[in-house]
C-alpha positions in Angstrom: 99.4 94.3 111.2 100.7 96.0 108.0 103.0 94.2 105.6 106.6 95.6 105.3 106.1 96.0 101.5 103.1 98.3 102.0 104.8 100.2 104.9 107.7 100.9 102.6 105.6 102.7 100.0 103.1 104.5 102.3 103.8 108.2 102.9 102.2 110.9 105.0 99.5 112.5 102.9 100.5 116.0 104.1 104.4 116.0 104.0 105.2 112.8 102.1 107.5 111.7 104.9 108.0 108.0 105.6 105.8 106.3 108.1 106.6 103.6 110.6 104.5 101.5 113.0 104.0 103.3 116.3 105.5 101.6 119.3 103.0 99.9 121.7 103.8 102.3 124.5 102.7 105.3 122.3 99.5 103.5 121.4 98.8 102.9 125.1 99.3 106.5 125.9 97.0 107.6 123.0 94.3 105.1 124.0 94.5 106.4 127.6 93.9 109.9 126.3 91.0 108.6 124.2 89.4 106.9 127.2 89.6 110.3 129.1 88.0 112.1 126.0 91.2 114.2 126.1 92.4 113.6 122.5 91.4 115.6 119.5 92.3 114.9 115.9 93.7 117.5 113.6 90.1 118.5 112.6 89.4 119.4 116.2 87.0 116.5 116.9 87.3 114.4 120.0 88.7 110.9 119.0 86.2 108.2 119.9 87.1 104.6 120.6 90.5 103.0 121.1 92.9 102.5 118.2 94.6 99.2 117.3 97.8 100.8 116.2 99.1 103.8 114.3 101.5 105.0 111.6 103.9 107.5 112.9 105.3 110.2 110.7 109.1 110.3 110.4 109.4 113.5 112.4 107.3 111.8 115.1 104.8 114.6 115.3 101.7 113.1 113.8 100.2 109.6 114.1 97.6 108.2 111.7 95.4 105.7 113.5 94.8 102.1 112.5 91.2 100.9 112.9 89.9 97.6 111.7 93.4 96.7 110.4 93.2 99.7 108.1 95.3 102.9 108.4 93.2 106.1 108.3 95.4 108.2 106.0 93.4 111.4 106.1 95.2 114.6 107.3 92.2 115.6 109.5 92.2 112.1 111.2 95.8 112.4 112.3 96.6 113.1 115.9 99.5 115.2 117.3 101.9 113.3 119.4 103.7 114.3 122.6 106.8 115.0 120.5 105.0 117.7 118.5 103.9 119.4 121.7 107.5 119.6 123.0 108.7 121.6 119.9 
């Protein structure tokens, strides 16, 4: 999906932490929330349509969605993960 060389240099636009590809089970959980219209991005908008994948911030609290094989690296488009809610 994303070449290793690119993944090595990409950083979170907010904290500059490293990013990694999100595991498939996390993408499945997020897509289930999207289907139920139960997921909002950091801008507060309901996320529409399933995502292909995601880039997970090193602290595992924010995921940047991948759509059309492109990572959406905007702070407002990130979604909070379960790990962030358990803190």
